C-alpha positions as CSV (number, residue, x, y, z in Angstrom):
1,X,109.1,100.4,98.8
2,X,107.4,99.0,102.1
3,X,106.0,101.0,104.7
4,X,102.9,102.0,107.5
5,X,100.1,103.6,105.4
6,X,99.5,106.6,107.4
7,X,96.0,107.9,108.5
8,X,93.9,110.5,107.3
9,X,90.8,112.0,108.7
10,X,90.9,109.1,111.6
11,X,88.1,106.3,110.8
12,X,87.1,107.3,107.7
13,X,90.9,107.4,106.1
14,X,91.2,103.5,107.7
15,X,88.4,102.5,105.6
16,X,89.5,103.8,102.6
17,X,93.2,103.2,101.9
18,X,93.8,100.2,104.2
19,X,95.2,102.2,106.8
20,X,97.8,100.9,110.1
21,X,94.6,99.1,112.0
22,X,93.7,97.0,109.0
23,X,97.8,96.1,107.9
24,X,98.3,95.3,111.9
25,X,95.3,92.9,111.9
26,X,96.1,91.4,108.3
27,X,99.8,91.3,109.3
28,X,98.6,89.1,112.5
29,X,97.1,86.6,110.7
30,X,99.6,86.1,107.3
31,X,102.1,87.9,105.5
32,X,101.8,91.2,104.0
33,X,103.4,92.4,101.2
34,X,103.6,96.5,99.7
35,X,103.9,97.5,96.5
36,X,104.1,94.3,94.0
37,X,101.9,95.0,91.2
38,X,101.8,97.6,88.1
39,X,98.1,98.7,87.5
40,X,96.7,99.5,84.5
41,X,93.5,101.0,83.1
42,X,92.7,100.9,79.2
43,X,95.9,99.7,78.7
44,X,98.1,102.3,80.0
45,X,99.7,102.4,83.2
46,X,98.7,104.4,86.5
47,X,100.4,102.7,89.2
48,X,104.1,101.2,88.7
49,X,105.0,98.1,91.0
50,X,107.5,99.4,93.6
51,X,106.4,102.8,93.6
52,X,104.3,104.6,96.5
53,X,100.9,107.1,95.6
54,X,100.4,109.9,96.7
55,X,96.9,110.6,99.1
56,X,94.7,113.5,99.2
57,X,96.9,115.0,102.1
58,X,99.7,114.7,100.4
59,X,101.4,111.8,102.3
60,X,102.3,108.6,100.5
61,X,101.0,105.2,100.7
62,X,101.4,101.7,99.0
63,X,100.0,101.6,95.6
64,X,99.2,97.9,96.2
65,X,99.0,95.8,98.6
66,X,99.4,91.7,98.6
67,X,98.3,89.8,101.6
68,X,98.7,85.9,101.8
69,X,96.9,83.9,104.3
70,X,98.4,80.9,106.4
71,X,97.2,78.4,104.0
72,X,99.0,80.2,101.1
73,X,95.8,81.8,99.5
74,X,96.4,85.6,98.2
75,X,94.0,88.0,97.8
76,X,95.3,91.8,95.7
77,X,94.2,95.2,97.3
78,X,94.4,98.4,95.8
79,X,93.2,102.1,97.8
80,X,89.7,102.6,96.7
81,X,90.5,106.5,95.9
82,X,92.7,105.7,93.6
83,X,90.0,102.9,92.1
84,X,87.1,105.8,92.0
85,X,89.7,108.2,90.7
86,X,90.9,106.0,87.9
87,X,87.2,105.3,86.7
88,X,85.9,108.9,87.7
89,X,83.4,108.6,90.0
90,X,82.9,110.2,93.7
91,X,83.9,108.6,97.0
92,X,82.7,109.3,100.3
93,X,82.3,107.5,103.4
94,X,79.0,106.8,105.7
95,X,80.3,106.3,109.4
96,X,77.3,105.6,110.6
97,X,76.9,102.7,108.2
98,X,80.4,102.5,107.8
99,X,79.9,102.7,104.1
100,X,82.3,103.4,101.5
101,X,80.5,105.5,98.7
102,X,80.9,105.0,95.1
103,X,79.3,107.4,92.1
104,X,76.0,108.8,92.8
105,X,73.8,107.6,96.0
106,X,69.9,107.3,95.9
107,X,67.6,110.2,96.9
108,X,65.7,109.8,100.0
109,X,61.7,110.2,98.9
110,X,60.8,114.2,99.2
111,X,58.2,112.9,101.7
112,X,60.7,111.0,103.8
113,X,61.9,113.6,106.8
114,X,66.1,113.7,106.4
115,X,68.4,116.9,107.1
116,X,69.9,119.5,105.1
117,X,72.7,116.9,104.3
118,X,74.4,113.8,106.2
119,X,76.7,114.9,109.3
120,X,77.9,111.2,108.7
121,X,79.2,111.6,105.3
122,X,82.7,113.4,104.3
123,X,83.5,114.0,100.9
124,X,87.1,114.4,99.7
125,X,86.1,116.8,96.6
126,X,87.2,120.4,96.6
127,X,84.0,122.1,96.1
128,X,83.3,124.7,93.1
129,X,82.2,127.6,95.5
130,X,82.3,127.9,99.0
131,X,79.4,125.6,100.9
132,X,76.7,127.6,102.6
133,X,76.7,125.9,105.6
134,X,79.9,124.0,106.1
135,X,81.1,122.1,109.0
136,X,83.6,123.8,111.4
137,X,85.6,123.0,114.1
138,X,86.8,124.4,117.4
139,X,89.1,127.0,116.3
140,X,90.5,128.1,119.3
141,X,91.8,124.5,119.9
142,X,93.1,124.5,116.3
143,X,94.8,127.7,117.0
144,X,96.1,126.7,120.1
145,X,97.5,123.6,119.0
146,X,100.0,125.1,116.0
147,X,97.1,125.0,113.5
148,X,96.7,127.2,110.5
149,X,92.5,128.5,110.0
150,X,92.4,128.6,105.9
151,X,90.1,131.8,104.5
152,X,86.9,131.1,104.6
153,X,85.9,132.7,101.5
154,X,88.4,130.2,99.2
155,X,86.8,126.8,97.8
156,X,90.4,125.6,98.3
157,X,89.7,125.8,102.3
158,X,87.0,123.0,102.2
159,X,86.7,119.1,101.5
160,X,82.8,118.8,100.2
161,X,80.9,120.4,103.3
162,X,83.7,119.9,105.4
163,X,85.9,122.9,106.7
164,X,90.0,122.3,106.5
165,X,92.9,123.7,107.8
166,X,96.4,123.1,107.9
167,X,98.2,121.8,111.5
168,X,101.8,123.1,112.8
169,X,103.5,120.6,110.4
170,X,101.2,121.9,107.2
171,X,99.1,118.8,106.8
172,X,95.5,119.3,105.7
173,X,92.7,118.0,108.4
174,X,89.3,118.4,109.0
175,X,88.6,120.9,111.7
176,X,85.0,119.4,113.3
177,X,87.2,116.2,113.8
178,X,89.6,118.4,116.3
179,X,89.0,117.4,120.2
180,X,85.1,115.9,118.8
181,X,85.1,112.4,120.6
182,X,81.6,111.9,118.9
183,X,84.0,111.4,115.7
184,X,86.4,109.3,117.2
185,X,85.6,105.6,116.2
186,X,85.6,102.7,119.1
187,X,89.2,101.6,118.2
188,X,90.7,105.3,118.6
189,X,88.5,105.7,122.2
190,X,90.6,103.3,123.5
191,X,93.9,104.5,122.3
192,X,92.8,107.9,123.4
193,X,93.0,106.4,126.8
194,X,96.2,105.0,126.4
195,X,97.5,107.8,124.9
196,X,96.7,111.2,125.7
197,X,96.7,113.7,128.6
198,X,93.4,116.3,128.6
199,X,93.2,115.4,125.3
200,X,96.4,115.5,124.1
201,X,100.1,114.0,123.2
202,X,101.8,114.1,126.7
203,X,105.2,115.9,126.1
204,X,109.1,114.6,127.5
205,X,111.1,116.3,129.1
206,X,112.8,117.6,126.3
207,X,109.1,119.1,125.3
208,X,108.2,116.6,122.0
209,X,105.1,114.9,121.8
210,X,104.8,111.2,121.8
211,X,101.9,108.9,120.9
212,X,100.1,107.5,118.5
213,X,99.4,108.6,114.7
214,X,95.9,107.4,114.8
215,X,95.1,110.1,117.6
216,X,96.5,113.1,114.8
217,X,93.2,114.1,113.5
218,X,91.8,113.9,116.9
219,X,94.6,116.2,118.8
220,X,94.7,118.2,115.5
221,X,98.7,117.5,115.0
222,X,101.1,114.4,114.5
223,X,103.1,113.3,117.6
224,X,106.6,114.2,117.5
225,X,107.7,110.6,118.6
226,X,105.5,108.1,117.2
227,X,104.7,104.8,118.7
228,X,106.9,102.0,116.7
229,X,107.4,98.4,117.8
230,X,109.3,98.5,121.4
231,X,110.0,102.5,121.5
232,X,109.3,105.9,119.0
233,X,110.3,106.9,115.9
234,X,110.5,110.5,114.2
235,X,108.5,110.0,111.1
236,X,110.8,112.4,109.3
237,X,113.8,110.5,110.2
238,X,112.5,107.1,108.9
239,X,111.3,108.4,106.0
240,X,114.8,110.5,104.8
241,X,116.1,106.7,105.0
242,X,113.6,105.5,102.8
243,X,113.6,108.4,100.6
244,X,117.2,108.0,99.8
245,X,116.6,104.7,98.3
246,X,114.1,106.1,95.7
247,X,115.5,106.2,92.4
248,X,118.2,103.8,92.9
249,X,118.7,100.8,90.5
250,X,118.9,96.9,91.9
251,X,122.4,96.9,91.6
252,X,122.8,100.3,93.2
253,X,120.4,99.8,96.1
254,X,121.4,98.3,99.5
255,X,118.2,96.4,99.9
256,X,117.4,97.9,103.0
257,X,117.2,101.3,105.2
258,X,117.9,102.0,108.8
259,X,116.4,104.5,111.1
260,X,116.8,104.9,115.1
261,X,114.0,104.2,117.5
262,X,114.0,106.3,121.0
263,X,112.1,105.7,124.4
264,X,109.3,108.5,124.9
265,X,112.1,111.0,126.4
266,X,113.6,110.9,123.3
267,X,116.8,108.9,124.3
268,X,118.1,106.8,121.6
269,X,117.3,102.8,122.4
270,X,118.3,101.0,118.7
271,X,118.4,101.1,115.1
272,X,115.4,99.4,112.9
273,X,115.7,98.0,109.7
274,X,113.0,97.7,106.7
275,X,113.5,96.6,102.8
276,X,113.6,98.5,100.4
277,X,110.1,96.8,99.3
278,X,111.8,95.9,95.6
279,X,112.6,96.4,92.5
280,X,109.5,95.4,89.9
281,X,109.3,98.6,88.0
282,X,108.0,97.3,84.1
283,X,108.0,93.9,85.3
284,X,104.2,92.2,84.9
285,X,101.9,91.2,88.3
286,X,103.1,87.6,87.9
287,X,106.5,88.2,87.6
288,X,106.5,90.3,90.9
289,X,104.2,87.6,92.4
290,X,106.6,84.9,91.6
291,X,109.6,87.4,93.0
292,X,107.9,87.4,96.2
293,X,106.7,84.3,96.9
294,X,110.5,83.2,96.4
295,X,111.9,85.8,98.5
296,X,113.4,88.1,95.7
297,X,113.3,91.5,95.6
298,X,113.4,91.7,91.7
């Protein structure tokens, strides 16, 4: 189904999973379609067309993206984390060089001065034992924003060398990103100036927070009202409307769903409309591509 890709770990997940920033930029130049293809490895289907996949933080993202440029050329995209899992190689991200890291990295010569660990690399793997010198964050700030600090002695409380926590909505996030200006990508620094007040999402008269999910890792939680075209939406309402179509056959499916758009005070403005994304389970990539070119949903 067609949907926006949720962010994870700020700029890191944006680089790994073709996030909102990337798809927005692509959409401005051409046309973007989601979940267009089946993905197989060694003859076994791993991703089905028309279905989402689950990211490391539990949120659903498109399993594939088809970008059609203005000249009609087509480029296929897959989440790189999924590729790494299929190939059985490790994955990380070096924010200093803006480089996705796959597999083993070359070791620096012993004579070269180097820190005990690279502060710019995020490892998404759960360690087998508790790291000796994990990177932590502002625990008091996290707690003040409804976060739950996870046990220090549990390896599941870490991703690589990074300590994680659960935000007020139960999502896993990195501790060190909360309130950490030095970890903000340049784009998010500009968003911070626009959407935050004293480092937090502003609240309306109903006590609801509003802003962009691009800053959720920095603030420590996602806003109640998320920025949408000419208004705000409640993610849970959009997800519920979207999920109501899951599993329906092409004969049963209405092929579109609606969800409400609000102003920043949480007052209803209008209904937004999205399509179901199509019914291509079991179809070949060529079939799906042709259907999309013809404007069909199956």
